[in-house]
N, CA and C of each residue as an Amber inpcrd file, in Angstrom:
protein
   402
 226.8230000  42.0900000   2.3020000 226.9380000  41.4480000   3.6070000
 227.9250000  40.2960000   3.4550000 228.9220000  40.2380000   4.3460000
 229.8930000  39.1510000   4.2310000 229.3000000  37.8610000   4.7760000
 229.8800000  36.6790000   4.4170000 229.3120000  35.3820000   4.8200000
 229.1690000  35.2100000   6.3270000 230.1140000  35.7190000   7.1230000
 230.0450000  35.5680000   8.5790000 228.8650000  36.3610000   9.1340000
 228.7030000  37.5950000   8.6740000 227.5860000  38.4220000   9.1290000
 226.2570000  37.8170000   8.7130000 226.2170000  37.2930000   7.5160000
 224.9860000  36.6750000   7.0120000 224.5900000  35.4770000   7.8710000
 225.5690000  34.6250000   8.2240000 225.2840000  33.4520000   9.0860000
 224.7810000  33.8950000  10.4570000 225.4190000  34.9140000  11.0330000
 224.9970000  35.4170000  12.3430000 223.5710000  35.9620000  12.2740000
 223.2790000  36.6940000  11.1710000 221.9360000  37.2470000  10.9950000
 220.8930000  36.1300000  10.9090000 221.1810000  35.1120000  10.1050000
 220.2420000  33.9920000   9.9410000 220.0650000  33.2470000  11.2610000
 221.1650000  32.9940000  11.9700000 221.0820000  32.2830000  13.2580000
 220.2900000  33.0950000  14.2720000 220.5590000  34.3970000  14.3450000
 219.8510000  35.2600000  15.2940000 218.3610000  35.3150000  14.9660000
 218.0340000  35.4370000  13.6900000 216.6370000  35.4750000  13.2590000
 215.9260000  34.1750000  13.6150000 216.5950000  33.0430000  13.4050000
 215.9980000  31.7470000  13.7330000 215.7370000  31.6260000  15.2270000
 216.6910000  32.0520000  16.0360000 216.5340000  31.9780000  17.4980000
 215.3860000  32.8750000  17.9500000 215.3460000  34.1070000  17.4460000
 214.2680000  35.0240000  17.8230000 212.9080000  34.4980000  17.3660000
 212.8550000  33.9390000  16.1620000 211.6050000  33.3760000  15.6490000
 211.0960000  32.2460000  16.5200000 212.0050000  31.3840000  16.9620000
 211.6300000  30.2720000  17.8410000 211.1040000  30.7990000  19.1630000
 211.7740000  31.8200000  19.7020000 211.3350000  32.4110000  20.9650000
 209.9550000  33.0280000  20.8670000 209.6990000  33.7250000  19.7650000
 208.3830000  34.3420000  19.5670000 207.3100000  33.2670000  19.4210000
 207.6050000  32.2140000  18.6690000 206.6430000  31.1190000  18.4930000
 206.3600000  30.4420000  19.8280000 207.3990000  30.2260000  20.6290000
 207.2080000  29.5970000  21.9430000 206.3510000  30.4690000  22.8340000
 206.5820000  31.7810000  22.8090000 205.7820000  32.6940000  23.6260000
 204.3230000  32.6600000  23.2050000 204.0850000  32.6310000  21.9060000
 202.7080000  32.5810000  21.4140000 202.0330000  31.2940000  21.8440000
 202.7630000  30.1750000  21.8000000 202.1910000  28.8980000  22.2170000
 201.8600000  28.9230000  23.6960000 202.6910000  29.5350000  24.5090000
 202.4300000  29.6160000  25.9500000 201.1460000  30.3930000  26.2170000
 200.9200000  31.4550000  25.4710000 199.7000000  32.2440000  25.6440000
 198.4800000  31.4080000  25.2710000 198.5820000  30.6430000  24.2040000
 197.4610000  29.8050000  23.7660000 197.1340000  28.7470000  24.8100000
 198.1490000  28.0730000  25.3650000 197.8850000  26.9820000  26.3000000
 197.4200000  27.4690000  27.6600000 197.7330000  28.7090000  28.0410000
 197.2940000  29.1840000  29.3510000 195.7930000  29.4480000  29.3830000
 195.1520000  29.5410000  28.2070000 193.7070000  29.7300000  28.1720000
 192.9560000  28.4620000  28.5710000 193.6180000  27.3170000  28.5050000
 192.9780000  26.0630000  28.8790000 192.9410000  25.9530000  30.4000000
 191.8800000  25.3940000  30.8930000 191.7330000  25.2000000  32.3420000
 191.8930000  23.7250000  32.6640000 192.8650000  23.4100000  33.5150000
 193.0930000  22.0270000  33.9040000 191.8710000  21.4910000  34.6440000
 191.5350000  20.2300000  34.3760000 190.3900000  19.5950000  35.0150000
 190.8780000  18.5020000  35.9570000 190.3010000  18.4700000  37.1450000
 190.5870000  17.4250000  38.1230000 189.3400000  16.5570000  38.2340000
 189.5480000  15.2440000  38.1300000 188.4620000  14.2600000  38.1550000
 188.7270000  13.3610000  39.3620000 187.8750000  13.4720000  40.3960000
 188.0750000  12.6970000  41.6230000 186.8850000  11.7570000  41.7930000
 187.1920000  10.4710000  41.8750000 186.1530000   9.4450000  41.9510000
 186.3250000   8.6570000  43.2470000 185.2170000   8.4270000  43.9320000
 185.2180000   7.6210000  45.1540000 184.3550000   6.3900000  44.9200000
 184.8790000   5.2340000  45.3390000 184.1960000   3.9580000  45.1830000
 183.8680000   3.3720000  46.5520000 182.6650000   2.8300000  46.6790000
 182.2590000   2.0580000  47.8420000 182.1250000   0.6090000  47.3730000
 182.8090000  -0.2890000  48.0450000 182.7940000  -1.7030000  47.6640000
 181.5020000  -2.3940000  48.0800000 181.0740000  -3.3660000  47.2880000
 179.9400000  -4.2090000  47.6750000 180.2950000  -5.0430000  48.8970000
 181.5450000  -5.4920000  48.9580000 182.0450000  -6.2680000  50.0970000
 183.1130000  -5.4380000  50.8010000 182.7010000  -4.5060000  51.6390000
 183.6440000  -3.5560000  52.2360000 184.7540000  -4.1820000  53.0790000
 184.5410000  -5.3900000  53.5780000 185.5650000  -6.0380000  54.3980000
 186.5380000  -6.8790000  53.5810000 186.3470000  -6.9420000  52.2780000
 187.1910000  -7.7750000  51.4250000 188.4180000  -6.9970000  50.9260000
 189.5720000  -7.3400000  51.4830000 190.8360000  -6.7410000  51.0420000
 191.1220000  -7.1670000  49.6030000 190.7440000  -8.3840000  49.2450000
 190.9520000  -8.8810000  47.8870000 190.1690000  -8.0410000  46.8800000
 188.9080000  -7.7370000  47.1750000 188.1050000  -6.8970000  46.2850000
 188.7130000  -5.5020000  46.1740000 189.1390000  -4.9610000  47.3030000
 189.7640000  -3.6320000  47.2860000 191.0130000  -3.6440000  46.4110000
 191.8600000  -4.6550000  46.5770000 193.0910000  -4.7420000  45.8000000
 192.8220000  -4.9290000  44.3070000 191.7770000  -5.6990000  43.9850000
 191.4000000  -5.8650000  42.5790000 190.9700000  -4.5280000  41.9720000
 190.1820000  -3.7630000  42.7200000 189.7250000  -2.4690000  42.2140000
 190.9070000  -1.5090000  42.0530000 191.7980000  -1.4910000  43.0100000
 192.9980000  -0.6520000  42.9100000 193.7840000  -1.0270000  41.6500000
 193.9660000  -2.3150000  41.4350000 194.6710000  -2.8030000  40.2410000
 193.9560000  -2.3270000  38.9720000 192.6450000  -2.4220000  38.9690000
 191.8680000  -1.9900000  37.8080000 191.9950000  -0.5030000  37.5440000
 191.9020000   0.2990000  38.5930000 192.0200000   1.7490000  38.4240000
 193.3890000   2.1050000  37.8450000 194.4100000   1.4050000  38.2780000
 195.7620000   1.6930000  37.7780000 195.8990000   1.4230000  36.2810000
 195.0650000   0.5450000  35.7160000 195.1190000   0.2870000  34.2730000
 194.7120000   1.5240000  33.4690000 193.9710000   2.4190000  34.1060000
 193.5150000   3.6300000  33.4200000 194.6680000   4.5710000  33.0860000
 195.8060000   4.3990000  33.7410000 196.9540000   5.2770000  33.4910000
 197.4680000   5.1740000  32.0570000 197.0630000   4.1320000  31.3390000
 197.4820000   3.9530000  29.9410000 196.7300000   4.8800000  28.9870000
 195.7060000   5.5570000  29.4800000 194.9390000   6.4770000  28.6330000
 195.7550000   7.7570000  28.4760000 196.0410000   8.0990000  27.2340000
 196.9900000   9.1710000  26.9360000 196.5570000  10.5650000  27.3870000
 195.2870000  10.8080000  27.6030000 194.8550000  12.1450000  28.0120000
 194.9630000  12.3710000  29.5240000 195.2370000  11.3130000  30.2820000
 195.4150000  11.4660000  31.7300000 196.8330000  11.9650000  31.9760000
 196.9480000  13.1380000  32.5800000 198.2710000  13.7140000  32.8670000
 198.8740000  13.1430000  34.1410000 198.0340000  12.8590000  35.1150000
 198.5080000  12.2720000  36.3770000 197.3620000  11.4740000  36.9750000
 197.7120000  10.3290000  37.5680000 196.7210000   9.4760000  38.2220000
 197.2210000   9.1240000  39.6170000 196.3700000   9.3350000  40.6010000
 196.6690000   8.9230000  41.9760000 195.5580000   7.9800000  42.4100000
 195.9300000   6.7790000  42.8140000 194.9690000   5.7930000  43.3020000
 195.1540000   5.7020000  44.8030000 194.0550000   5.8250000  45.5510000
 194.1760000   5.8480000  47.0040000 193.1980000   4.9440000  47.7100000
 193.5570000   4.6280000  48.9380000 192.6740000   3.9330000  49.8700000
 192.5920000   4.8060000  51.1180000 191.6320000   4.5170000  51.9440000
 191.3730000   5.3330000  53.1300000 192.6170000   5.4670000  54.0100000
 192.9460000   6.6880000  54.3690000 194.0920000   6.9560000  55.2420000
 193.6660000   6.8720000  56.7100000 194.5970000   6.5400000  57.5570000
 194.3290000   6.4580000  59.0020000 194.6010000   7.8170000  59.6490000
 193.8540000   8.8160000  59.2230000 194.0190000  10.1480000  59.7910000
 193.0390000  10.3630000  60.9320000 193.2090000  11.4800000  61.6010000
 192.3490000  11.8220000  62.7270000 190.8820000  11.8330000  62.3100000
 190.0360000  11.2570000  63.1030000 188.5910000  11.2310000  62.8320000
 187.9940000  12.5750000  63.2480000 187.3680000  13.2320000  62.2760000
 186.7130000  14.5210000  62.5170000 185.3760000  14.5240000  61.7930000
 184.4640000  15.3840000  62.2250000 183.1340000  15.4540000  61.6250000
 183.1770000  15.7790000  60.1370000 184.1790000  16.5170000  59.6900000
 184.2350000  16.9500000  58.2900000 184.9050000  15.9280000  57.3680000
 185.4130000  14.8350000  57.9200000 186.1120000  13.8250000  57.1220000
 185.1830000  12.6460000  56.8480000 184.9790000  12.3550000  55.5690000
 184.1540000  11.2230000  55.1500000 185.0480000   9.9880000  55.0610000
 184.7830000   9.0200000  55.8890000 185.5710000   7.7770000  55.8910000
 184.7380000   6.5830000  55.4300000 183.6890000   6.8490000  54.6790000
 182.7920000   5.7650000  54.2830000 183.2130000   5.0720000  52.9820000
 184.0750000   5.6800000  52.1840000 184.4850000   5.1180000  50.8930000
 185.6620000   4.1560000  51.0720000 186.0140000   3.4490000  49.9880000
 187.0590000   2.4210000  50.0900000 188.2410000   2.6290000  49.1430000
 187.9800000   3.1070000  47.9270000 189.0400000   3.3470000  46.9360000
 188.7400000   4.6770000  46.2490000 189.7940000   5.4310000  45.9500000
 189.5940000   6.6690000  45.1960000 190.5850000   6.7480000  44.0440000
 190.1810000   7.5080000  43.0350000 191.0920000   7.8340000  41.9400000
 191.0530000   9.3410000  41.7530000 192.2140000   9.9180000  41.5880000
 192.3320000  11.3460000  41.3420000 193.1080000  11.5050000  40.0460000
 192.4600000  12.1220000  39.0510000 193.0740000  12.2780000  37.7300000
 193.1510000  13.7520000  37.3630000 194.2000000  14.0730000  36.6330000
 194.3860000  15.4170000  36.1270000 194.3810000  15.3760000  34.5990000
 193.6010000  16.2760000  34.0040000 193.5000000  16.3970000  32.5530000
 193.8530000  17.8250000  32.1530000 194.3320000  17.9860000  30.9230000
 194.6830000  19.3160000  30.4300000 193.4700000  20.2250000  30.2930000
 192.3170000  19.6370000  29.9650000 191.1270000  20.4410000  29.7070000
 189.8950000  19.5360000  29.6650000 188.7480000  20.1540000  29.4290000
 187.4800000  19.4150000  29.3750000 187.4650000  18.3750000  28.2590000
 188.0220000  18.7190000  27.1100000 188.0290000  17.7900000  25.9780000
 188.8370000  16.5320000  26.3010000 189.9500000  16.6960000  27.0020000
 190.7730000  15.5390000  27.3800000 190.0060000  14.5940000  28.3080000
 189.2270000  15.1760000  29.2110000 188.4200000  14.3550000  30.1140000
 187.2890000  13.6700000  29.3590000 186.7190000  14.3480000  28.3840000
 185.6540000  13.7530000  27.5640000 186.2060000  12.5750000  26.7560000
 187.4160000  12.7060000  26.2590000 188.0690000  11.6120000  25.5320000
 188.2450000  10.4040000  26.4470000 188.6540000  10.6500000  27.6810000
 188.8250000   9.5850000  28.6750000 187.5130000   8.8260000  28.8940000
 186.4060000   9.5480000  28.9880000 185.1200000   8.9220000  29.3080000
 184.7210000   7.8490000  28.2990000 185.0590000   8.0460000  27.0330000
 184.6610000   7.0860000  26.0000000 185.8300000   6.2290000  25.5040000
 186.9520000   6.3430000  26.1650000 188.1400000   5.5770000  25.7500000
 187.9100000   4.0750000  25.9870000 188.3410000   3.2200000  25.0660000
 188.1530000   1.7720000  25.2210000 188.7420000   1.2040000  26.5240000
 189.8470000   1.7540000  27.0040000 190.4280000   1.2630000  28.2680000
 189.5020000   1.5810000  29.4370000 188.9000000   2.7750000  29.4360000
 187.9730000   3.1510000  30.4980000 186.7170000   2.2810000  30.4470000
 186.2030000   2.0600000  29.2490000 185.0090000   1.2250000  29.1020000
 185.2860000  -0.2250000  29.5130000 186.4860000  -0.7240000  29.1980000
 186.8690000  -2.0840000  29.6150000 187.0060000  -2.1560000  31.1340000
 187.5270000  -1.0920000  31.7520000 187.6280000  -1.0370000  33.2160000
 186.2490000  -1.1660000  33.8520000 185.2950000  -0.4020000  33.3500000
 183.9330000  -0.4550000  33.9020000 183.3550000  -1.8620000  33.7530000
 183.5280000  -2.4420000  32.5780000 182.9870000  -3.7810000  32.3280000
 183.6190000  -4.8330000  33.2450000 184.9180000  -4.7410000  33.4340000
 185.6410000  -5.7730000  34.1830000 185.5310000  -5.6240000  35.7010000
 185.4060000  -4.3830000  36.1980000 185.4950000  -4.1610000  37.6460000
 184.2220000  -3.6320000  38.3040000 183.2070000  -3.2720000  37.5400000
 182.0100000  -2.6730000  38.1460000 181.2750000  -3.6120000  39.1000000
 181.4970000  -4.9060000  38.9590000 180.8440000  -5.8500000  39.8740000
 181.3650000  -5.6980000  41.3090000 182.4950000  -4.9970000  41.4770000
 183.0930000  -4.8400000  42.8020000 182.4880000  -3.6920000  43.6120000
 181.9210000  -2.6870000  42.9410000 181.4490000  -1.5300000  43.6870000
 179.9380000  -1.4540000  43.7940000 179.5210000  -0.8740000  44.9410000
 178.0980000  -0.6640000  45.2050000 177.6860000   0.7660000  44.8780000
 178.6560000   1.6810000  44.9470000 178.3520000   3.1000000  44.7630000
 179.6020000   3.8030000  44.2500000 179.3830000   4.8060000  43.4020000
 180.4690000   5.6360000  42.8840000 180.0040000   7.0860000  42.9330000
 180.8800000   7.9650000  43.4090000 180.6020000   9.4010000  43.4150000
 181.7770000  10.0940000  42.7340000 181.4480000  11.0340000  41.8300000
 182.4620000  11.7410000  41.0510000 182.3980000  13.2350000  41.3570000
 183.5760000  13.8430000  41.5350000 183.7020000  15.2850000  41.6720000
 184.6420000  15.7620000  40.5690000 184.1420000  16.6160000  39.6740000
 184.9500000  17.2130000  38.6140000 185.0850000  18.6950000  38.9110000
 186.3000000  19.2100000  38.7890000 186.5430000  20.6310000  39.0320000
 187.5400000  21.1620000  38.0160000 187.3150000  22.4060000  37.5780000
 188.2730000  23.0680000  36.7070000 188.9960000  24.1450000  37.5060000
 190.1680000  24.4970000  37.0230000 190.9610000  25.5330000  37.6700000
 190.1590000  26.8320000  37.7570000 190.2490000  27.4800000  38.8780000
 189.5470000  28.7780000  39.0540000 190.3890000  29.9060000  38.5260000
């Protein structure tokens, strides 16, 4: 085999090997089910904009936790009032995790525990909805 053919063979083999490895990794990761963690907070002082803003600020600190893929912090929207819309809460957090283990890591993470310690005095009630991809 001449040197040019040998280099082409090695380069082609390396490219094909990388492609096969990438395909195998894609198959492995598709078995994981993404988890959505949605939390609703009711403030102890529902009329306090300052308390609401403090809680929003606190929830945003959770974005530093490496297992959170996306974080959305929300307050009540001024949408049409309908029987099916719950407008009783004050602040929400919507988080996306790669899988159940990532969410479990979040639950015991020092940043999450510090958030609870520092901001729990602001809320009267918390409701959590966790869902995995169907």
